[in-house]
C-alpha positions in Angstrom: 68.4 129.3 137.8 66.0 127.7 135.2 67.9 126.8 132.3 66.6 125.5 128.8 69.5 123.7 126.7 68.6 122.5 123.3 70.6 120.9 120.5 70.0 118.6 117.7 73.4 116.5 118.1 76.0 116.1 120.9 73.5 114.2 123.0 75.8 112.9 125.6 77.7 116.3 125.8 74.3 118.3 126.7 73.4 115.6 129.1 76.5 115.6 131.1 76.2 119.4 130.9 73.0 119.3 132.2 73.7 116.8 135.0 76.3 118.8 136.3 74.3 122.1 136.6 71.7 120.2 138.2 74.5 119.0 140.8 74.7 122.4 141.7 70.8 122.8 142.4 69.7 124.4 139.0 66.7 123.1 137.2 67.3 121.7 133.5 65.1 121.2 130.4 66.8 119.5 127.8 64.9 119.8 124.2 66.4 117.4 121.8 64.9 115.5 118.7 63.7 111.9 119.5 65.6 110.7 116.6 68.8 111.8 118.4 67.9 110.3 121.5 66.8 107.0 119.9 70.3 106.8 118.0 72.4 107.4 121.1 71.0 107.0 124.7 67.6 105.3 123.6 65.6 104.0 126.4 68.3 104.6 129.0 67.6 108.6 128.9 66.1 108.3 132.3 68.7 106.6 133.9 71.7 108.8 132.4 69.9 111.9 133.5 70.5 113.4 136.8 67.6 114.5 139.3 66.7 118.0 138.3 67.0 117.2 134.5 64.0 117.0 132.4 63.8 116.2 128.5 61.3 117.2 126.3 62.1 115.1 122.8 60.4 116.1 119.7 59.7 114.3 116.6 61.6 116.2 113.6 59.0 114.8 111.1 56.7 117.2 112.3 58.7 120.3 111.4 56.4 121.0 108.3 53.4 121.6 110.8 52.5 124.8 112.6 51.4 122.5 115.5 55.0 121.4 116.1 56.4 124.8 116.6 53.6 125.8 119.1 54.1 122.7 121.1 57.7 123.4 121.2 57.3 126.9 122.1 54.4 126.1 124.9 56.6 123.6 126.6 59.5 126.2 126.7 57.3 128.9 128.0 55.7 126.6 130.6 59.1 125.9 132.0 59.5 129.8 132.3 63.7 130.1 131.8 65.8 132.3 133.2 68.5 131.7 130.2 68.3 129.7 127.0 71.4 127.9 125.9 71.3 126.7 122.0 73.8 124.6 120.8 74.2 126.4 117.2 72.6 124.0 114.6 70.8 126.2 112.0 67.4 124.3 112.7 64.1 125.9 112.2 63.0 125.1 115.7 66.4 127.1 116.9 65.2 130.0 115.1 61.5 129.9 116.5 63.2 129.5 120.1 65.5 132.6 119.5 62.8 135.0 118.0 60.0 133.7 120.3 62.1 134.1 123.4 63.6 137.4 122.5 63.7 138.5 126.0 65.1 135.5 127.7 68.9 135.9 127.5 70.5 133.6 125.1 73.8 131.7 125.3 74.9 130.1 121.9 77.6 127.4 121.8 79.4 127.4 118.5 80.8 124.2 118.1 82.7 124.9 114.8 83.6 128.6 114.1 84.3 127.6 110.6 82.5 124.7 108.7 84.6 121.8 107.9 85.8 120.6 104.2 83.1 118.0 103.2 79.7 117.4 103.9 79.6 120.0 106.5 80.6 123.1 104.0 77.5 121.9 101.9 75.2 122.8 104.5 72.1 124.5 103.4 71.7 128.2 102.8 68.9 128.4 105.2 71.2 126.6 108.0 73.8 129.2 107.5 71.5 132.3 107.6 70.1 131.0 110.9 73.5 130.2 112.3 74.3 133.7 111.5 71.3 135.2 112.9 71.8 133.2 116.2 75.6 135.0 116.6 73.8 138.3 116.4 71.0 137.5 118.7 73.1 136.1 121.4 74.0 137.7 124.6 76.9 135.3 124.9 78.9 133.0 122.5 80.7 130.1 124.2 83.5 128.7 122.3 85.9 125.7 123.1 89.3 127.1 122.9 91.6 129.9 122.8 92.4 129.2 119.0 88.9 129.1 118.0 88.3 132.5 119.9 91.1 134.2 117.6 89.5 132.6 114.5 86.1 134.0 115.7 87.7 137.6 116.4 89.0 137.6 112.9 85.7 136.6 111.2 83.5 138.7 113.7 85.5 141.1 115.0 81.9 143.2 115.9 80.9 140.2 118.2 84.4 139.3 119.7 83.2 141.1 123.0 80.5 138.4 123.4 82.9 135.3 123.6 83.7 133.4 126.6 85.8 130.1 126.3 84.9 127.2 128.3 86.8 123.9 127.2 85.0 120.8 125.8 84.0 118.5 128.6 85.1 114.9 129.2 82.5 112.5 127.6 82.7 110.1 130.3 79.2 108.9 130.0 80.3 106.2 127.4 81.8 104.5 130.3 78.3 103.9 131.4 77.8 101.2 129.0 81.1 99.3 129.8 79.8 96.0 131.3 82.9 93.6 130.6 86.6 93.9 130.7 88.4 94.3 127.5 92.1 93.8 127.3 94.2 96.7 126.0 95.9 95.4 122.7 99.9 96.6 122.8 100.2 97.2 119.1 96.5 98.6 118.1 95.6 102.2 117.5 91.9 103.6 116.9 90.7 105.9 114.2 87.1 106.6 115.6 84.2 108.8 114.3 82.6 110.5 111.3 84.8 109.6 108.1 84.6 113.3 106.8 86.9 114.8 104.2 88.8 117.1 107.2 89.3 113.8 109.2 92.7 113.0 107.2 91.6 109.4 106.2 93.9 109.8 103.3 96.8 110.9 105.9 95.7 107.6 107.8 95.9 105.5 104.4 99.4 106.9 103.8 100.6 106.5 107.4 99.3 102.9 107.3 101.8 102.0 104.3 104.7 103.4 106.4 103.8 101.6 109.4 103.2 98.3 107.8 106.9 98.3 106.7 108.3 99.6 110.1 106.3 98.2 112.9 105.3 94.5 112.3 102.2 93.7 114.2 100.9 97.1 114.1 96.8 97.1 113.8 94.7 100.4 113.2 91.1 99.8 114.0 88.9 102.2 111.8 85.5 102.5 113.6 82.8 104.8 111.9 81.3 105.6 108.7 81.1 108.3 105.9 82.0 109.1 102.3 85.7 109.2 102.9 85.6 105.6 104.0 83.9 104.8 101.2 86.6 106.3 99.0 89.4 104.4 100.5 88.1 101.2 101.9 89.3 98.9 99.4 93.0 100.5 99.5 93.1 100.1 103.4 91.8 96.6 103.1 94.4 95.6 100.7 97.4 97.0 102.9 96.1 94.3 105.7 96.9 96.3 108.9 93.6 97.9 108.9 90.6 96.5 110.8 87.5 98.3 109.5 84.1 98.8 111.0 82.2 100.7 108.4 78.8 101.5 110.7 77.7 104.0 112.9 79.0 102.7 116.2 76.0 102.5 119.0 76.9 103.7 122.5 76.7 100.3 124.1 79.6 99.2 121.9 82.0 102.2 122.0 84.0 101.1 125.0 85.0 98.0 123.2 87.0 100.0 120.7 88.7 102.9 123.0 89.6 99.7 125.6 91.3 97.6 123.0 93.4 100.7 121.7 96.9 101.6 123.0 96.8 105.3 121.0 94.3 107.3 119.6 95.3 108.6 115.9 93.8 111.8 114.9 95.8 112.8 111.7 93.3 115.5 111.0 93.7 118.1 108.0 91.5 120.7 110.0 89.1 120.7 113.3 87.8 122.8 115.8 88.3 120.9 118.9 87.6 117.1 119.4 84.8 115.0 120.7 86.8 111.8 119.9 89.7 113.0 122.5 87.0 114.0 125.1 85.9 110.2 124.6 89.1 108.6 124.8 90.6 110.6 127.8 88.3 108.8 130.2 89.2 105.6 128.8 93.2 106.5 129.3 93.9 106.3 125.6 97.0 108.5 124.8 96.4 110.5 121.6 98.8 111.3 118.6 97.2 114.3 116.8 98.1 117.0 114.2 98.4 120.7 115.5 94.8 121.9 114.0 92.2 124.1 115.9 92.3 123.8 119.5 93.2 120.1 119.8 96.7 121.2 121.2 94.9 123.0 124.2 93.6 119.5 125.4 96.4 117.0 124.2 99.3 118.6 125.8 102.7 117.2 123.7 104.5 114.6 125.7 102.0 114.4 129.1 98.6 112.7 127.3 99.8 112.4 123.9 102.0 113.7 121.3 101.4 116.7 118.6 102.7 116.5 115.1 102.4 119.3 112.4 99.7 119.1 110.2 99.9 116.7 106.9 103.3 115.7 108.1 102.5 111.8 107.5 106.0 110.6 107.9 106.5 112.5 111.3 103.0 111.1 112.4 104.1 107.6 111.6 107.3 107.8 113.2 105.6 109.1 116.5 103.0 106.3 116.6 106.1 103.9 115.9 108.3 105.6 119.0 104.9 105.6 121.4 104.0 102.0 120.6 107.7 100.7 120.8 108.5 102.9 123.8 108.9 101.1 127.2 105.4 100.2 128.3 105.6 102.3 131.6 106.3 105.2 129.5 102.9 104.6 127.6 101.1 104.0 130.8 102.2 107.3 132.5 100.8 109.2 129.6 97.7 107.1 130.0 97.6 107.9 133.8 97.9 111.6 132.7 94.8 111.0 130.2 92.9 109.9 133.2 94.0 113.2 135.1 92.9 115.3 132.2 89.6 113.4 131.9 88.9 114.6 135.6 90.1 118.1 135.3 87.7 118.4 132.3 84.9 116.8 133.9 81.5 118.7 133.2 81.2 118.6 137.4 84.5 120.5 137.2 83.1 123.0 134.4 79.8 123.6 135.7 80.4 126.7 137.8 82.1 128.4 134.5 78.6 127.6 132.8 76.8 129.2 135.4 79.3 132.4 135.2 78.6 132.3 131.6 74.7 132.4 132.3 75.1 135.1 134.8 77.0 137.4 132.4 74.7 137.0 129.7 71.6 137.5 132.1 73.7 140.8 133.3 74.5 141.8 129.5 71.0 141.4 128.5 69.5 143.5 131.1 72.2 146.3 130.2 71.2 146.0 126.6 67.6 146.5 127.4 68.3 149.5 129.4 70.3 151.0 126.5 68.5 149.7 123.8 71.3 148.3 122.0 73.9 145.2 122.8 76.5 146.7 125.1 80.0 144.8 124.8 81.8 143.0 127.5 84.1 145.6 129.1 
């Protein structure tokens, strides 16, 4: 099968997805912005891609020129795909591909069924319109969890028959840059990623005040950047237990943060799934998270982490204290379960599910072409 996968973000995700499919003998063309590649894997792109995977990177500054779209469409047409897989993004290049290759079966991965509060909810109307059109154009829609399927069914009941759930794969690619031994710190926790409103930085601040009084020696690393960190940075600094790294963390340094941490904290107000959990599992970092979105489908309470009711700050802080103060063997058992979860969710173990998804999209496309309308999954 010849598969085009395109995304304007989630670089490590799509590389691992492509590598796993190539491992089954399929030919893959990745289409991504040069700016995304440069900000993530950079010059090591060729080293982290498997044989059978090609990448065409384009400069987003060319979007205003007709020649940009002509080049994009020519590259994809020359590849002659059997299926087109778009990670939903609302970009004009995405719209151009969906329209030009309207006869090619289309799979759309929707990472967020509803927009996150904060910057994401302020996306341009154009982006929202294109994302909506993609849903209707898709022959199959890929979501990452059963809770998300239920959300989607409520919002788009007429499209529910297109949905297939495949869990978010483990982002073990970040271990590629691990080049030294970093000792785990027994009382250190990690809060990592985009500092947007839905991530609950306000919850983290409240929890930090509680833990400072109840758990001497606690340290919480905050690594990432965003508007919410700007808002709370001064207060967090004043508390004295937060180690703040207000910057985009390059791939080559990510392992340092996850290796130091004994717990990964997700005090989120809202979420879909979590790429941060998918990053933490292969490093063996147990998770304490709120019960939002499909996170409890991956963070199994008492096995590879602990789940707390959303916005229960005192309960979250108490859970963190209990986990860090528990016997080290207990935390090690939970860490070992993280490694097992990482293996189960490895893209190599999900690859056959993607192949099945593509086969379904092809079959549904052919069926709809014969009938002249979209035929729902029976």
